[in-house]
C-alpha atoms as one frame of an Amber mdcrd trajectory, in Angstrom:
protein
   0.000   0.000   0.000   1.346   3.432  -0.980   1.909   6.171   1.547  -0.867
   8.237  -0.068  -3.395   5.395   0.271  -2.482   4.961   3.916  -3.000   8.658
   4.611  -6.444   8.603   2.898  -7.554   5.626   4.928  -6.529   7.353   8.181
  -8.369  10.565   7.276 -11.379   8.577   6.108 -11.760   6.943   9.515 -11.446
  10.353  11.155 -14.251  11.822   8.982 -16.529   8.846   9.788 -15.879   9.347
  13.506 -16.897  13.005  13.222 -20.152  12.092  11.431 -21.100   9.265  13.801
 -23.583  10.197  16.559 -22.085   9.901  20.009 -23.639   7.310  22.325 -25.754
   8.897  25.088 -24.017   8.782  28.439 -25.560   8.740  31.871 -25.274  12.053
  33.635 -22.829  12.069  36.453 -24.393  12.560  39.859 -24.381  16.174  40.999
 -22.189  17.030  43.909 -24.720  19.713  44.970 -27.263  18.260  47.486 -31.003
  18.646  46.879 -32.240  21.143  49.454 -35.753  19.620  49.411 -34.520  16.143
  50.189 -34.406  14.995  53.817 -34.193  11.333  54.749 -36.211  12.078  57.912
 -39.068  14.117  56.438 -41.423  11.122  56.598 -40.649  10.341  60.230 -43.700
  10.823  62.448 -42.971  12.582  65.717 -44.813  13.081  68.983 -44.533  16.058
  71.335 -43.628  15.157  74.918 -43.693  18.223  77.200 -41.073  18.711  79.870
 -42.606  17.210  83.023 -41.851  20.069  85.394 -44.196  22.198  87.489 -42.937
  25.410  85.865 -44.048  24.328  82.393 -47.231  26.094  81.335 -50.729  24.631
  81.109 -50.880  25.300  77.360 -47.555  23.572  76.749 -48.511  20.551  78.837
 -51.858  20.233  77.052 -50.015  19.648  73.772 -48.845  16.238  74.972 -49.361
  13.674  72.218 -49.548  16.243  69.395 -48.134  14.545  66.303 -46.374  15.895
  63.226 -43.771  14.982  60.640 -40.129  15.790  61.118 -39.334  19.263  59.806
 -42.895  20.312  58.860 -44.511  23.553  60.016 -46.105  22.016  63.092 -42.781
  20.446  64.021 -41.022  23.809  63.806 -43.669  25.523  65.899 -43.647  22.866
  68.593 -39.862  22.911  68.599 -39.897  26.683  69.194 -42.094  26.547  72.318
 -40.425  27.702  75.513 -40.995  27.504  79.247 -39.287  29.391  82.086 -35.823
  30.863  81.429 -36.389  30.250  77.690 -35.823  26.519  78.102 -37.465  24.134
  75.594 -41.086  23.351  76.439 -40.592  19.713  75.534 -39.108  17.234  73.102
 -40.218  15.936  69.725 -39.726  12.194  69.789 -39.755   9.936  66.748 -42.487
   7.316  67.109 -41.612   3.682  66.690 -43.592   1.120  64.686 -46.076   0.801
  67.560 -46.640   4.590  67.692 -45.224   4.699  71.206 -42.141   6.198  72.792
 -39.307   4.744  74.791 -39.256   5.212  78.560 -35.876   6.908  78.198 -37.899
  10.105  77.600 -39.897   9.919  80.843 -37.633  12.102  82.936 -39.309  14.748
  85.097 -38.381  17.200  87.824 -38.891  14.431  90.398 -36.865  11.755  88.612
 -37.493   9.108  85.982 -41.093   7.965  86.351 -41.431   5.292  83.660 -44.984
   3.929  84.028 -46.027   6.756  86.379 -45.190   9.340  83.714 -48.737   9.595
  82.317 -50.206  10.059  85.787 -47.634  12.722  86.596 -48.375  14.630  83.387
 -52.099  14.549  84.204 -51.286  15.781  87.683 -49.163  18.643  86.307 -51.920
  19.657  83.886 -54.451  19.923  86.725 -51.910  21.658  88.957 -51.091  24.280
  86.319 -54.783  24.771  85.606 -55.272  25.617  89.272 -52.110  27.707  89.563
 -52.808  29.780  86.438 -56.445  30.443  87.371 -57.671  33.742  88.814 -58.864
  32.088  92.024 -57.593  33.479  95.356 -54.631  31.683  96.924 -56.860  30.225
  99.643 -59.067  28.555  97.039 -56.037  27.374  95.091 -54.672  25.683  98.194
 -58.024  24.036  98.875 -58.221  22.779  95.289 -54.652  21.463  95.455 -55.403
  19.607  98.670 -58.330  17.936  96.922 -56.086  17.142  93.935 -53.467  15.627
  96.243 -56.076  13.285  97.729 -56.746  11.668  94.364 -54.834   9.201  92.207
 -54.119   9.048  88.497 -55.656   6.669  85.972 -52.586   4.480  86.367 -53.208
   4.167  90.103 -50.356   6.397  91.258 -51.214   8.619  94.225 -50.963  12.374
  93.681 -49.894  12.761  97.312 -46.554  11.162  96.407 -45.959  13.784  93.707
 -46.890  16.600  96.101 -44.630  15.191  98.804 -41.648  15.101  96.439 -42.213
  18.807  95.764 -42.343  19.653  99.460 -46.097  20.251  99.726 -48.706  22.334
  97.934 -47.559  25.658  99.410 -44.007  24.967  98.313 -45.219  24.190  94.778
 -47.160  27.451  94.510 -44.279  29.477  95.934 -41.761  27.895  93.572 -43.919
  28.608  90.513 -44.506  32.187  91.652 -40.752  32.781  91.934 -39.906  31.367
  88.525 -43.011  32.474  86.661 -42.817  34.882  83.758 -45.227  36.357  81.228
 -46.446  33.878  78.629 -48.451  34.660  75.509 -50.339  31.755  74.032 -49.740
  31.467  70.276 -52.983  31.487  68.293 -51.993  28.366  66.338 -51.987  26.167
  69.472 -55.776  25.845  69.322 -55.453  24.321  65.868 -53.326  21.415  66.986
 -55.074  18.140  67.591 -53.842  15.550  70.053 -54.333  11.859  69.486 -57.501
  10.455  71.059 -55.341   7.612  72.340 -53.421  10.068  74.466 -53.872   9.181
  78.154 -54.630  12.712  79.279 -57.837  14.721  79.093 -58.467  17.168  76.303
 -58.549  20.907  76.783 -61.968  20.543  78.410 -60.334  18.436  81.144 -61.002
  21.130  83.734 -64.730  21.664  84.093 -65.524  25.387  84.088 -68.399  27.758
  84.839 -68.283  31.275  83.379 -64.693  30.725  82.310 -63.491  29.662  85.765
 -62.737  26.098  86.887 -65.379  24.626  89.165 -63.000  24.488  92.110 -63.048
  28.303  92.176 -66.624  28.079  93.495 -66.099  25.199  95.914 -65.670  27.433
  98.968 -67.229  30.750  98.015 -70.499  29.280  96.689 -70.889  26.045  98.634
 -74.221  27.276 100.055 -75.510  28.487  96.667 -77.683  25.699  95.239 -77.855
  27.267  91.784 -74.079  27.567  91.481 -73.571  24.041  92.804 -75.996  22.779
  90.168 -74.128  24.685  87.464 -70.888  23.102  88.676 -72.595  19.702  88.467
 -73.636  20.486  84.897 -70.055  21.425  84.001 -68.548  18.349  85.667 -71.093
  16.047  84.045 -70.642  17.585  80.594 -66.859  17.330  80.885 -67.061  13.709
  81.951 -69.236  12.563  79.031 -67.182  14.572  76.523 -64.111  12.410  77.183
 -63.426   9.453  74.867 -64.805   6.162  76.116 -62.095   4.086  77.718 -60.147
   7.147  78.902 -62.744   8.928  81.055 -61.412  10.435  84.254 -64.078  10.737
  86.916 -66.018  13.918  87.646 -65.568  15.598  91.033 -68.237  14.294  93.473
 -68.037  17.331  95.759 -70.549  19.440  93.802 -73.053  16.602  93.494 -72.926
  16.007  97.239 -73.352  19.717  98.001 -76.262  19.990  95.565 -77.911  16.934
  97.138 -77.473  18.300 100.673 -78.806  21.754  99.770 -81.766  20.248  97.907
 -82.628  18.124 100.940 -82.449  21.134 103.271 -84.869  22.966 100.970 -87.142
  19.879 101.044 -86.690  19.604  97.285 -86.568  15.830  97.331 -87.227  15.584
  93.596 -84.112  17.671  93.024 -82.120  15.547  95.466 -83.181  12.351  93.699
 -82.332  13.827  90.305 -78.819  14.913  91.276 -78.064  11.606  92.996 -79.250
   9.679  89.939 -77.026  11.784  87.702 -74.047  10.841  89.859 -75.175   7.220
  89.824 -75.089   7.201  86.007 -71.593   8.709  85.979 -70.269   6.173  88.479
 -71.947   3.300  86.648 -70.158   4.304  83.447 -66.885   5.090  85.223 -66.632
   1.670  86.877 -67.186   0.080  83.444 -64.094   1.837  82.018 -61.380  -0.777
  81.344 -58.737   1.159  83.254 -60.994   1.232  86.340 -61.953  -2.418  86.035
 -58.261  -3.314  85.779 -57.397  -1.243  88.851 -55.368   1.350  86.933 -57.520
   4.375  87.769 -58.515   6.384  90.800 -61.112   4.576  92.915 -63.450   7.558
  93.118 -66.472   5.236  93.312 -65.075   3.863  96.574 -64.425   7.285  98.062
 -66.506   8.641 100.976 -68.279  11.326  98.938 -69.391   8.982  96.177 -70.619
   6.444  98.726 -72.461   9.180 100.637 -74.226  10.427  97.485 -75.446   6.963
  96.539 -76.489   6.250 100.128 -78.792   9.303 100.044 -80.753   8.010  97.065
 -83.075   5.427  98.784 -83.944   7.849 101.578 -84.540  10.717  99.144 -86.877
   8.544  97.052 -88.804   7.552 100.165 -89.194  11.180 101.257 -90.277  12.138
  97.744 -93.010   9.473  97.797 -94.242  10.684 101.153 -94.206  14.283  99.946
 -96.157  13.373  96.841 -98.737  11.437  98.899 -99.587  14.472 101.023-102.812
  16.254 100.011
């Protein structure tokens, strides 16, 4: 082959290479990360408030609120604060059973494990009393009544109070560390899981915007106010999800029954006692009560006294109706 022929063949291959279409190649992965990608953005989280007496009622009531990691609700919950600008709680990733590990059940009185739910309920009621407009004397009376009860898990509130040094010590401590708190408007829009072991925001029965305990001392001789407190307690009780109902306070039903009897309104006495009887009948049928994991309100002296009045009140009503 001549030199010229060899040169033509070389240039011919070069021209064919230029005309041939290049094979498509896979794009190399970008070294710039996608800002919208987050491996955790599908992780469901649950808000667990800090179990301390200085945490606010509104913060504590958000227990069980769920969200996804990094979403708007997550960011808002994560921004909540309590005293000294400390975090109001923690956002915990739920496991496959939608529950949390007991490593997150620390409180200001130690690690509570299975008592944690009862302690949170206790703190919610305590803060509701503390943050109310009731006089200190009424707050102390309400706290003494709270201390005499037990949580749905069977843990006595008196133990919690004792660890804090008593009700007066609790109020004084909160007063020293308290600061101004403004409730964000969006809190009302958050929904807690119905499986949450605490009451909803209606957990504290109220009359005219005040919790019923605010009237326990000042209006104990006022039959109309006692009846209104009974209405509030009864409405609050039945509004709770079945299986998680915490008992109504028997005090107002007993006072209403006593005042009705003194006024010889035996029909009214029978009616109020029967209303309490229906509540207690439903309460004792709650699984947590039947299993011994709830406060034994039905075995308390006030509940027993109310039910004991019923036969006598019915008898007096019959006699009253028989009179010409």
